[in-house]
C-alpha positions as CSV (number, residue, x, y, z in Angstrom):
1,M,95.5,109.3,91.5
2,R,98.9,110.9,90.9
3,R,99.0,109.7,87.3
4,T,98.3,112.4,84.7
5,V,95.1,111.5,82.8
6,I,95.9,110.6,79.2
7,G,93.1,111.7,77.0
8,L,94.4,113.5,73.8
9,F,95.0,110.5,71.6
10,A,94.0,106.8,72.0
11,L,94.0,103.5,70.2
12,M,91.5,100.7,70.6
13,S,93.2,97.4,71.3
14,A,91.9,94.1,69.9
15,S,90.2,93.4,73.2
16,G,88.3,96.6,73.0
17,T,90.4,98.3,75.7
18,I,91.3,101.9,75.1
19,V,95.0,102.4,75.5
20,A,97.3,105.4,75.2
21,C,99.4,105.9,72.2
22,A,102.9,107.5,72.3
23,E,104.0,110.3,70.1
24,H,107.7,109.5,70.2
25,A,109.5,106.2,70.1
26,A,112.6,105.1,71.8
27,E,115.6,106.8,70.3
28,P,118.4,104.8,68.7
29,A,121.4,104.5,70.9
30,G,124.3,106.9,70.4
31,T,126.7,108.9,72.5
32,P,124.4,110.7,74.9
33,P,125.2,114.4,75.6
34,P,126.6,114.9,79.1
35,P,124.0,115.9,81.6
36,A,123.9,119.7,82.2
37,K,124.0,119.1,86.0
38,P,124.1,116.2,88.5
39,I,121.0,114.1,88.2
40,Q,119.6,110.9,89.7
41,A,119.9,108.9,86.5
42,S,118.1,105.8,87.9
43,I,114.9,107.8,88.2
44,G,113.0,109.1,85.2
45,A,109.8,110.2,83.6
46,L,107.3,108.0,81.8
47,F,105.8,109.5,78.6
48,V,102.7,108.8,76.5
49,D,101.6,111.0,73.6
50,G,104.8,113.0,74.1
51,S,103.7,114.1,77.6
52,H,105.0,113.1,81.0
53,Y,102.4,111.3,83.1
54,C,104.2,109.2,85.7
55,T,107.5,108.4,87.3
56,A,109.6,105.2,87.3
57,S,112.9,104.0,88.5
58,V,115.5,101.3,87.6
59,V,115.6,98.3,89.9
60,H,118.4,95.8,89.8
61,S,117.7,92.7,87.8
62,P,119.8,89.9,86.2
63,R,119.3,91.4,82.7
64,G,119.7,95.0,83.9
65,D,116.6,96.3,82.1
66,E,113.9,96.3,84.8
67,L,111.7,99.3,85.8
68,L,109.6,99.7,88.9
69,T,106.6,102.0,89.1
70,A,103.0,102.1,90.3
71,A,100.6,99.5,88.7
72,H,98.2,102.3,87.7
73,C,101.0,103.9,85.7
74,I,101.1,100.9,83.3
75,H,97.7,99.3,83.7
76,D,94.2,100.9,84.1
77,G,93.0,98.4,86.6
78,E,89.6,96.7,86.7
79,G,88.0,96.8,83.3
80,G,91.1,98.2,81.7
81,G,94.4,97.0,80.1
82,Y,98.1,97.7,79.8
83,L,99.1,101.0,78.4
84,A,100.8,100.8,75.0
85,N,103.8,102.7,73.5
86,V,105.2,104.1,76.8
87,T,108.7,105.5,76.9
88,F,111.1,106.1,79.8
89,A,113.5,109.0,80.0
90,P,116.0,108.3,82.8
91,G,117.5,111.4,84.4
92,F,115.1,113.7,82.6
93,H,115.6,117.4,83.4
94,D,115.1,120.8,81.9
95,G,113.2,119.3,79.0
96,V,116.2,117.1,78.1
97,A,116.5,113.3,78.1
98,P,120.3,113.0,78.5
99,Y,120.2,109.2,78.0
100,G,117.5,109.2,75.3
101,Y,114.1,107.5,75.4
102,W,113.8,103.8,76.2
103,Q,110.9,101.7,75.0
104,V,108.8,100.2,77.8
105,G,107.6,96.7,77.4
106,N,106.8,93.4,79.2
107,E,104.6,95.2,81.7
108,L,103.4,93.2,84.6
109,V,101.0,93.9,87.5
110,A,99.4,91.6,90.0
111,Q,96.2,89.8,89.1
112,N,94.4,91.5,92.0
113,W,95.1,94.8,90.4
114,I,93.8,93.6,87.1
115,D,90.6,92.2,88.7
116,S,89.8,94.9,91.2
117,S,92.3,97.7,91.1
118,D,93.5,96.5,94.5
119,P,95.3,99.5,96.1
120,N,97.3,97.1,98.2
121,L,99.0,95.9,95.1
122,D,99.5,99.1,93.2
123,V,103.0,98.0,92.1
124,G,104.2,97.3,88.5
125,F,107.3,96.2,86.7
126,A,108.3,96.6,83.1
127,T,111.4,96.4,80.9
128,A,113.1,99.4,79.2
129,R,115.2,98.9,76.1
130,Q,116.8,101.1,73.5
131,D,117.5,99.9,70.0
132,G,121.2,99.6,69.3
133,S,122.3,100.2,72.8
134,P,125.5,98.3,73.6
135,E,124.6,98.2,77.3
136,P,121.4,97.5,79.2
137,L,119.7,100.4,81.0
138,E,121.1,99.5,84.5
139,A,124.7,99.8,83.2
140,V,124.0,103.3,82.0
141,T,122.0,104.6,85.0
142,G,122.6,102.4,88.0
143,A,119.8,100.8,89.9
144,N,118.2,100.4,93.3
145,Q,118.0,97.1,95.1
146,L,114.5,95.8,95.8
147,A,113.6,95.2,99.5
148,T,110.4,93.6,100.8
149,N,109.0,92.8,104.3
150,G,110.9,95.6,105.9
151,P,109.8,97.9,108.7
152,F,107.0,100.3,108.1
153,A,108.8,103.2,109.7
154,R,112.2,104.2,108.3
155,P,114.0,107.1,106.8
156,V,113.7,107.4,103.0
157,T,114.4,109.7,100.1
158,V,111.5,110.2,97.7
159,A,112.1,111.5,94.2
160,G,109.7,112.0,91.3
161,Y,108.4,114.3,88.5
162,P,105.5,116.6,89.3
163,D,103.6,117.9,86.2
164,G,104.9,121.1,84.8
165,V,108.4,120.6,86.4
166,D,111.2,119.4,84.2
167,E,113.5,118.1,86.9
168,V,113.2,115.6,89.7
169,A,111.7,116.8,93.0
170,T,113.2,115.2,96.1
171,C,112.2,114.9,99.7
172,E,113.9,113.4,102.8
173,T,111.4,112.0,105.2
174,H,110.3,109.0,107.3
175,T,107.7,106.4,106.3
176,Q,104.8,105.7,108.6
177,Q,102.4,102.9,108.8
178,Q,99.0,103.9,107.4
179,D,97.4,100.5,107.9
180,E,98.3,96.8,107.5
181,H,99.0,97.2,103.8
182,Q,99.8,100.8,103.3
183,V,102.8,103.2,104.0
184,R,102.4,107.0,104.3
185,V,105.0,109.6,103.6
186,D,104.7,113.4,104.2
187,C,106.5,115.3,101.4
188,P,105.4,118.7,100.1
189,G,104.9,119.3,96.4
190,F,104.4,115.7,95.2
191,A,101.6,116.5,92.8
192,T,100.1,114.7,89.7
193,G,102.9,113.0,87.7
194,T,104.7,111.6,90.7
195,S,102.9,108.3,90.8
196,G,105.5,105.6,90.7
197,S,108.2,107.7,92.5
198,P,110.5,105.4,94.5
199,L,110.9,105.5,98.2
200,V,114.6,104.8,98.7
201,A,116.3,103.8,101.9
202,D,120.0,104.3,102.6
203,P,120.8,106.1,99.3
204,S,124.4,106.5,98.3
205,P,125.7,110.1,98.6
206,D,127.3,109.7,95.2
207,T,124.9,107.7,93.0
208,K,121.6,108.4,95.0
209,T,120.8,104.7,94.5
210,G,119.9,102.5,97.5
211,T,117.2,100.1,98.6
212,V,113.7,100.8,97.2
213,V,111.0,100.0,99.7
214,G,107.9,101.5,98.1
215,V,106.5,103.6,95.2
216,I,103.9,106.4,95.3
217,G,100.6,104.8,94.7
218,G,98.2,102.6,96.6
219,Y,95.7,104.3,98.9
220,E,93.9,107.2,97.2
221,G,95.9,106.5,94.1
222,G,99.0,107.8,95.9
223,G,97.3,110.6,97.8
224,Y,94.6,113.3,97.2
225,T,96.8,116.1,98.3
226,D,100.3,117.2,97.1
227,D,101.8,117.0,100.6
228,V,100.8,113.4,101.7
229,S,101.6,110.4,99.7
230,Y,101.1,106.6,100.1
231,S,102.6,103.4,98.9
232,S,101.5,99.8,98.9
233,Y,103.5,97.9,101.5
234,F,106.2,95.8,99.8
235,D,105.6,92.2,101.0
236,E,106.2,88.8,99.6
237,Q,103.6,89.4,96.9
238,V,105.8,92.1,95.5
239,T,108.8,89.7,95.7
240,D,106.8,87.2,93.7
241,L,105.8,89.8,91.1
242,Y,109.4,90.9,90.7
243,N,110.5,87.3,90.3
244,R,107.9,86.7,87.6
245,A,108.8,90.0,85.8
246,T,112.6,89.3,85.7
247,T,112.1,85.8,84.3
248,M,109.8,86.7,81.5
249,P,111.1,85.6,78.1
């Protein structure tokens, strides 16, 4: 699993599930400082207990507030529950969150993930909102378009946050079919913390946004080595999950 294990602090939910507790809350909106260098603002780090543990990205939605990540980044799978008090820092780099921290909520994963930690549905959606922000997240960062039922083999750019690295790591590669429900990508240096990293086809040279066709996760929790990663194949079940997520009250 490419998600950092969260074990320093925890809270017991009403159902008895142990969930992580965040150290910092979403920051009130204000005029963000300009980024120190060009960044991929639609990709960011997820935090719990003040520590980065996964990666997420902004996906286009009618309300402009939707995140895409791996299911195991927001839900512990069979026998577990949703993580609480998660924050998202878009464009995080050099220890700086140039657009502030956004509170993550309305998390949603597939029932098969909840029941059996199904690696073929290691995909999750959530909203990200910032108190007082005059604009939704997507208007600030841009967003990828979601694509499903595409080819297994295609050129993609992968971007995510390995532990101990305060800027996004990127890799240009080609996806391959691992099996009927899994995609493989060969990218060096995608260590713990990169779970949820988007696989983006046809990225814009200017904004780096494009069409998201996968996220690091799935088989072996995203991969047992730093140089080979996996993603659940995005099929109609992911479309259904997205539609449910983006129509939640």
